[in-house]
Gaussian input, Z-matrix of N, CA and C with variables (Angstrom, degrees):
# hf/3-21g

backbone

0 1
 N
 C     1     B1
 C     2     B2     1     A1
 N     3     B3     2     A2     1     D1
 C     4     B4     3     A3     2     D2
 C     5     B5     4     A4     3     D3
 N     6     B6     5     A5     4     D4
 C     7     B7     6     A6     5     D5
 C     8     B8     7     A7     6     D6
 N     9     B9     8     A8     7     D7
 C    10    B10     9     A9     8     D8
 C    11    B11    10    A10     9     D9
 N    12    B12    11    A11    10    D10
 C    13    B13    12    A12    11    D11
 C    14    B14    13    A13    12    D12
 N    15    B15    14    A14    13    D13
 C    16    B16    15    A15    14    D14
 C    17    B17    16    A16    15    D15
 N    18    B18    17    A17    16    D16
 C    19    B19    18    A18    17    D17
 C    20    B20    19    A19    18    D18
 N    21    B21    20    A20    19    D19
 C    22    B22    21    A21    20    D20
 C    23    B23    22    A22    21    D21
 N    24    B24    23    A23    22    D22
 C    25    B25    24    A24    23    D23
 C    26    B26    25    A25    24    D24
 N    27    B27    26    A26    25    D25
 C    28    B28    27    A27    26    D26
 C    29    B29    28    A28    27    D27
 N    30    B30    29    A29    28    D28
 C    31    B31    30    A30    29    D29
 C    32    B32    31    A31    30    D30
 N    33    B33    32    A32    31    D31
 C    34    B34    33    A33    32    D32
 C    35    B35    34    A34    33    D33
 N    36    B36    35    A35    34    D34
 C    37    B37    36    A36    35    D35
 C    38    B38    37    A37    36    D36
 N    39    B39    38    A38    37    D37
 C    40    B40    39    A39    38    D38
 C    41    B41    40    A40    39    D39
 N    42    B42    41    A41    40    D40
 C    43    B43    42    A42    41    D41
 C    44    B44    43    A43    42    D42
 N    45    B45    44    A44    43    D43
 C    46    B46    45    A45    44    D44
 C    47    B47    46    A46    45    D45
 N    48    B48    47    A47    46    D46
 C    49    B49    48    A48    47    D47
 C    50    B50    49    A49    48    D48
 N    51    B51    50    A50    49    D49
 C    52    B52    51    A51    50    D50
 C    53    B53    52    A52    51    D51
 N    54    B54    53    A53    52    D52
 C    55    B55    54    A54    53    D53
 C    56    B56    55    A55    54    D54
 N    57    B57    56    A56    55    D55
 C    58    B58    57    A57    56    D56
 C    59    B59    58    A58    57    D57
 N    60    B60    59    A59    58    D58
 C    61    B61    60    A60    59    D59
 C    62    B62    61    A61    60    D60
 N    63    B63    62    A62    61    D61
 C    64    B64    63    A63    62    D62
 C    65    B65    64    A64    63    D63
 N    66    B66    65    A65    64    D64
 C    67    B67    66    A66    65    D65
 C    68    B68    67    A67    66    D66
 N    69    B69    68    A68    67    D67
 C    70    B70    69    A69    68    D68
 C    71    B71    70    A70    69    D69
 N    72    B72    71    A71    70    D70
 C    73    B73    72    A72    71    D71
 C    74    B74    73    A73    72    D72
 N    75    B75    74    A74    73    D73
 C    76    B76    75    A75    74    D74
 C    77    B77    76    A76    75    D75
 N    78    B78    77    A77    76    D76
 C    79    B79    78    A78    77    D77
 C    80    B80    79    A79    78    D78
 N    81    B81    80    A80    79    D79
 C    82    B82    81    A81    80    D80
 C    83    B83    82    A82    81    D81
 N    84    B84    83    A83    82    D82
 C    85    B85    84    A84    83    D83
 C    86    B86    85    A85    84    D84
 N    87    B87    86    A86    85    D85
 C    88    B88    87    A87    86    D86
 C    89    B89    88    A88    87    D87
 N    90    B90    89    A89    88    D88
 C    91    B91    90    A90    89    D89
 C    92    B92    91    A91    90    D90
 N    93    B93    92    A92    91    D91
 C    94    B94    93    A93    92    D92
 C    95    B95    94    A94    93    D93
 N    96    B96    95    A95    94    D94
 C    97    B97    96    A96    95    D95
 C    98    B98    97    A97    96    D96
 N    99    B99    98    A98    97    D97
 C   100   B100    99    A99    98    D98
 C   101   B101   100   A100    99    D99
 N   102   B102   101   A101   100   D100
 C   103   B103   102   A102   101   D101
 C   104   B104   103   A103   102   D102
 N   105   B105   104   A104   103   D103
 C   106   B106   105   A105   104   D104
 C   107   B107   106   A106   105   D105
 N   108   B108   107   A107   106   D106
 C   109   B109   108   A108   107   D107
 C   110   B110   109   A109   108   D108
 N   111   B111   110   A110   109   D109
 C   112   B112   111   A111   110   D110
 C   113   B113   112   A112   111   D111
 N   114   B114   113   A113   112   D112
 C   115   B115   114   A114   113   D113
 C   116   B116   115   A115   114   D114
 N   117   B117   116   A116   115   D115
 C   118   B118   117   A117   116   D116
 C   119   B119   118   A118   117   D117
 N   120   B120   119   A119   118   D118
 C   121   B121   120   A120   119   D119
 C   122   B122   121   A121   120   D120
 N   123   B123   122   A122   121   D121
 C   124   B124   123   A123   122   D122
 C   125   B125   124   A124   123   D123
 N   126   B126   125   A125   124   D124
 C   127   B127   126   A126   125   D125
 C   128   B128   127   A127   126   D126
 N   129   B129   128   A128   127   D127
 C   130   B130   129   A129   128   D128
 C   131   B131   130   A130   129   D129
 N   132   B132   131   A131   130   D130
 C   133   B133   132   A132   131   D131
 C   134   B134   133   A133   132   D132
 N   135   B135   134   A134   133   D133
 C   136   B136   135   A135   134   D134
 C   137   B137   136   A136   135   D135
 N   138   B138   137   A137   136   D136
 C   139   B139   138   A138   137   D137
 C   140   B140   139   A139   138   D138
 N   141   B141   140   A140   139   D139
 C   142   B142   141   A141   140   D140
 C   143   B143   142   A142   141   D141
 N   144   B144   143   A143   142   D142
 C   145   B145   144   A144   143   D143
 C   146   B146   145   A145   144   D144
 N   147   B147   146   A146   145   D145
 C   148   B148   147   A147   146   D146
 C   149   B149   148   A148   147   D147
 N   150   B150   149   A149   148   D148
 C   151   B151   150   A150   149   D149
 C   152   B152   151   A151   150   D150
 N   153   B153   152   A152   151   D151
 C   154   B154   153   A153   152   D152
 C   155   B155   154   A154   153   D153
 N   156   B156   155   A155   154   D154
 C   157   B157   156   A156   155   D155
 C   158   B158   157   A157   156   D156
 N   159   B159   158   A158   157   D157
 C   160   B160   159   A159   158   D158
 C   161   B161   160   A160   159   D159
 N   162   B162   161   A161   160   D160
 C   163   B163   162   A162   161   D161
 C   164   B164   163   A163   162   D162
 N   165   B165   164   A164   163   D163
 C   166   B166   165   A165   164   D164
 C   167   B167   166   A166   165   D165
 N   168   B168   167   A167   166   D166
 C   169   B169   168   A168   167   D167
 C   170   B170   169   A169   168   D168
 N   171   B171   170   A170   169   D169
 C   172   B172   171   A171   170   D170
 C   173   B173   172   A172   171   D171
 N   174   B174   173   A173   172   D172
 C   175   B175   174   A174   173   D173
 C   176   B176   175   A175   174   D174
 N   177   B177   176   A176   175   D175
 C   178   B178   177   A177   176   D176
 C   179   B179   178   A178   177   D177
 N   180   B180   179   A179   178   D178
 C   181   B181   180   A180   179   D179
 C   182   B182   181   A181   180   D180
 N   183   B183   182   A182   181   D181
 C   184   B184   183   A183   182   D182
 C   185   B185   184   A184   183   D183
 N   186   B186   185   A185   184   D184
 C   187   B187   186   A186   185   D185
 C   188   B188   187   A187   186   D186
 N   189   B189   188   A188   187   D187
 C   190   B190   189   A189   188   D188
 C   191   B191   190   A190   189   D189

   B1=1.4426
   B2=1.5214
   B3=1.3253
   B4=1.4538
   B5=1.5150
   B6=1.3118
   B7=1.4549
   B8=1.5174
   B9=1.3098
   B10=1.4566
   B11=1.5199
   B12=1.3235
   B13=1.4652
   B14=1.5135
   B15=1.3330
   B16=1.4580
   B17=1.5169
   B18=1.3061
   B19=1.4622
   B20=1.5222
   B21=1.3426
   B22=1.4609
   B23=1.5321
   B24=1.3164
   B25=1.4605
   B26=1.5223
   B27=1.3196
   B28=1.4611
   B29=1.5219
   B30=1.3191
   B31=1.4648
   B32=1.5286
   B33=1.3348
   B34=1.4518
   B35=1.5374
   B36=1.3279
   B37=1.4681
   B38=1.5237
   B39=1.3283
   B40=1.4607
   B41=1.5252
   B42=1.3327
   B43=1.4632
   B44=1.5238
   B45=1.3216
   B46=1.4614
   B47=1.5296
   B48=1.3222
   B49=1.4689
   B50=1.5226
   B51=1.3301
   B52=1.4700
   B53=1.5200
   B54=1.3318
   B55=1.4626
   B56=1.5298
   B57=1.3180
   B58=1.4672
   B59=1.5234
   B60=1.3392
   B61=1.4710
   B62=1.5169
   B63=1.3259
   B64=1.4590
   B65=1.5195
   B66=1.3253
   B67=1.4669
   B68=1.5215
   B69=1.3268
   B70=1.4640
   B71=1.5260
   B72=1.3308
   B73=1.4644
   B74=1.5219
   B75=1.3391
   B76=1.4650
   B77=1.5302
   B78=1.3243
   B79=1.4652
   B80=1.5268
   B81=1.3377
   B82=1.4648
   B83=1.5312
   B84=1.3207
   B85=1.4588
   B86=1.5238
   B87=1.3161
   B88=1.4590
   B89=1.5273
   B90=1.3162
   B91=1.4550
   B92=1.5253
   B93=1.3323
   B94=1.4689
   B95=1.5169
   B96=1.3194
   B97=1.4564
   B98=1.5329
   B99=1.3158
   B100=1.4566
   B101=1.5247
   B102=1.3314
   B103=1.4624
   B104=1.5278
   B105=1.3138
   B106=1.4546
   B107=1.5183
   B108=1.3249
   B109=1.4646
   B110=1.5338
   B111=1.3240
   B112=1.4663
   B113=1.5235
   B114=1.3265
   B115=1.4575
   B116=1.5209
   B117=1.3255
   B118=1.4693
   B119=1.5397
   B120=1.3234
   B121=1.4673
   B122=1.5212
   B123=1.3415
   B124=1.4713
   B125=1.5296
   B126=1.3339
   B127=1.4592
   B128=1.5252
   B129=1.3244
   B130=1.4685
   B131=1.5143
   B132=1.3294
   B133=1.4665
   B134=1.5230
   B135=1.3411
   B136=1.4519
   B137=1.5270
   B138=1.3229
   B139=1.4654
   B140=1.5295
   B141=1.3230
   B142=1.4751
   B143=1.5269
   B144=1.3301
   B145=1.4672
   B146=1.5239
   B147=1.3309
   B148=1.4582
   B149=1.5204
   B150=1.3293
   B151=1.4678
   B152=1.5232
   B153=1.3271
   B154=1.4650
   B155=1.5272
   B156=1.3307
   B157=1.4555
   B158=1.5158
   B159=1.3284
   B160=1.4600
   B161=1.5214
   B162=1.3228
   B163=1.4618
   B164=1.5207
   B165=1.3048
   B166=1.4593
   B167=1.5304
   B168=1.3011
   B169=1.4517
   B170=1.5325
   B171=1.3097
   B172=1.4699
   B173=1.5225
   B174=1.3197
   B175=1.4672
   B176=1.5212
   B177=1.3121
   B178=1.4601
   B179=1.5243
   B180=1.3114
   B181=1.4564
   B182=1.5182
   B183=1.3190
   B184=1.4592
   B185=1.5233
   B186=1.3049
   B187=1.4542
   B188=1.5206
   B189=1.3058
   B190=1.4666
   B191=1.5111
   A1=110.95
   A2=116.97
   A3=119.67
   A4=115.12
   A5=117.47
   A6=120.06
   A7=110.38
   A8=115.62
   A9=122.65
   A10=106.52
   A11=116.69
   A12=121.00
   A13=109.24
   A14=115.34
   A15=120.84
   A16=111.06
   A17=115.86
   A18=121.38
   A19=109.83
   A20=117.81
   A21=119.67
   A22=110.69
   A23=115.58
   A24=121.76
   A25=107.75
   A26=116.63
   A27=122.13
   A28=109.18
   A29=116.69
   A30=122.08
   A31=111.91
   A32=117.39
   A33=121.80
   A34=112.47
   A35=117.53
   A36=120.44
   A37=111.56
   A38=116.99
   A39=121.92
   A40=110.77
   A41=116.83
   A42=121.24
   A43=110.86
   A44=118.00
   A45=120.89
   A46=110.48
   A47=116.77
   A48=120.84
   A49=111.22
   A50=117.17
   A51=120.87
   A52=110.65
   A53=117.61
   A54=120.39
   A55=111.19
   A56=116.79
   A57=120.76
   A58=111.09
   A59=117.00
   A60=120.48
   A61=111.70
   A62=116.35
   A63=120.63
   A64=110.79
   A65=116.98
   A66=120.05
   A67=111.02
   A68=117.04
   A69=121.28
   A70=112.58
   A71=116.63
   A72=121.80
   A73=109.87
   A74=117.89
   A75=119.45
   A76=111.18
   A77=116.77
   A78=119.53
   A79=111.44
   A80=115.58
   A81=120.63
   A82=111.46
   A83=116.87
   A84=121.80
   A85=106.94
   A86=115.41
   A87=119.83
   A88=110.91
   A89=115.62
   A90=120.34
   A91=111.96
   A92=117.77
   A93=121.14
   A94=109.81
   A95=116.30
   A96=120.58
   A97=111.43
   A98=117.04
   A99=121.27
   A100=113.13
   A101=116.69
   A102=121.08
   A103=113.67
   A104=116.95
   A105=119.11
   A106=114.05
   A107=116.32
   A108=121.58
   A109=114.40
   A110=118.42
   A111=119.85
   A112=112.77
   A113=117.41
   A114=119.71
   A115=113.59
   A116=121.35
   A117=119.46
   A118=112.26
   A119=117.07
   A120=120.42
   A121=110.10
   A122=116.23
   A123=120.79
   A124=111.09
   A125=117.22
   A126=120.56
   A127=110.44
   A128=116.66
   A129=119.64
   A130=111.54
   A131=116.42
   A132=120.65
   A133=110.81
   A134=116.67
   A135=120.49
   A136=111.06
   A137=116.86
   A138=120.39
   A139=111.14
   A140=117.03
   A141=120.53
   A142=110.75
   A143=117.31
   A144=120.96
   A145=110.65
   A146=117.13
   A147=121.85
   A148=110.44
   A149=116.34
   A150=120.77
   A151=111.97
   A152=117.34
   A153=121.27
   A154=111.73
   A155=116.93
   A156=120.24
   A157=113.88
   A158=116.58
   A159=121.03
   A160=111.38
   A161=116.77
   A162=122.40
   A163=108.52
   A164=116.56
   A165=120.91
   A166=108.94
   A167=116.92
   A168=119.96
   A169=111.12
   A170=116.11
   A171=122.34
   A172=107.34
   A173=114.95
   A174=120.36
   A175=107.49
   A176=116.54
   A177=122.01
   A178=107.07
   A179=115.45
   A180=120.80
   A181=108.55
   A182=116.37
   A183=121.99
   A184=108.25
   A185=115.78
   A186=120.04
   A187=109.58
   A188=115.34
   A189=120.48
   A190=110.34
   D1=6.44
   D2=178.13
   D3=86.53
   D4=11.88
   D5=179.49
   D6=-87.33
   D7=147.88
   D8=172.12
   D9=-109.65
   D10=123.38
   D11=-176.67
   D12=-98.33
   D13=125.09
   D14=177.57
   D15=-81.21
   D16=-179.97
   D17=179.49
   D18=-68.11
   D19=137.33
   D20=177.44
   D21=-66.40
   D22=147.67
   D23=178.57
   D24=-113.87
   D25=119.06
   D26=-179.20
   D27=-83.19
   D28=123.72
   D29=-178.95
   D30=-106.77
   D31=22.94
   D32=-177.17
   D33=-56.69
   D34=-48.06
   D35=-178.85
   D36=-64.31
   D37=-39.33
   D38=178.44
   D39=-61.26
   D40=-46.03
   D41=-179.24
   D42=-68.73
   D43=-40.13
   D44=178.27
   D45=-59.29
   D46=-44.75
   D47=178.73
   D48=-64.26
   D49=-40.50
   D50=179.46
   D51=-65.08
   D52=-41.18
   D53=177.98
   D54=-62.75
   D55=-40.91
   D56=178.45
   D57=-64.48
   D58=-45.31
   D59=179.17
   D60=-62.60
   D61=-42.46
   D62=-178.34
   D63=-66.44
   D64=-39.35
   D65=178.35
   D66=-65.72
   D67=-37.62
   D68=-178.37
   D69=-76.87
   D70=-36.04
   D71=-176.18
   D72=-139.81
   D73=78.02
   D74=-178.94
   D75=-61.72
   D76=136.61
   D77=178.79
   D78=-70.61
   D79=160.51
   D80=-178.69
   D81=-66.84
   D82=-38.21
   D83=178.52
   D84=-115.94
   D85=125.69
   D86=-175.99
   D87=-129.57
   D88=179.30
   D89=175.61
   D90=-64.49
   D91=-18.34
   D92=176.42
   D93=-54.41
   D94=-39.03
   D95=-178.81
   D96=-65.29
   D97=-29.12
   D98=-179.36
   D99=-94.04
   D100=-36.34
   D101=-172.55
   D102=-89.46
   D103=-18.62
   D104=177.11
   D105=97.60
   D106=-174.77
   D107=-171.11
   D108=-68.95
   D109=-17.43
   D110=178.74
   D111=-85.93
   D112=-0.83
   D113=-176.78
   D114=-59.89
   D115=-41.70
   D116=178.29
   D117=-55.67
   D118=-38.71
   D119=176.88
   D120=-66.78
   D121=-43.46
   D122=-179.64
   D123=-60.32
   D124=-48.65
   D125=-177.14
   D126=-69.76
   D127=-32.82
   D128=175.20
   D129=-63.56
   D130=-42.08
   D131=177.21
   D132=-64.55
   D133=-41.88
   D134=178.85
   D135=-63.77
   D136=-45.78
   D137=179.84
   D138=-61.77
   D139=-41.57
   D140=178.89
   D141=-64.39
   D142=-42.78
   D143=179.22
   D144=-66.20
   D145=-38.53
   D146=178.31
   D147=-64.19
   D148=-47.65
   D149=-178.94
   D150=-66.44
   D151=-30.63
   D152=178.47
   D153=-80.37
   D154=-10.47
   D155=-178.54
   D156=83.12
   D157=10.85
   D158=178.99
   D159=-70.76
   D160=-37.31
   D161=175.79
   D162=-125.12
   D163=149.31
   D164=175.13
   D165=-146.62
   D166=140.41
   D167=-178.20
   D168=-79.33
   D169=119.23
   D170=178.57
   D171=-127.79
   D172=134.65
   D173=175.41
   D174=-107.64
   D175=127.89
   D176=176.34
   D177=-121.43
   D178=124.60
   D179=-179.47
   D180=-103.09
   D181=125.69
   D182=177.00
   D183=-116.91
   D184=133.81
   D185=179.76
   D186=-120.13
   D187=152.94
   D188=179.48
   D189=-90.70

């Protein structure tokens, strides 16, 4: 499609720090308010997959 893909940027350390901060000091308004009552299960599954290395946050920038 004519895109040039740059080098992927791994955000693993950024997400790990955010998870630690959120666990220590949960904000007053969270995604729970938007995602509904199953959100704690969803975020628990995400955190477990992240810690196990099953998923990792990568940003890929493509330019035209």
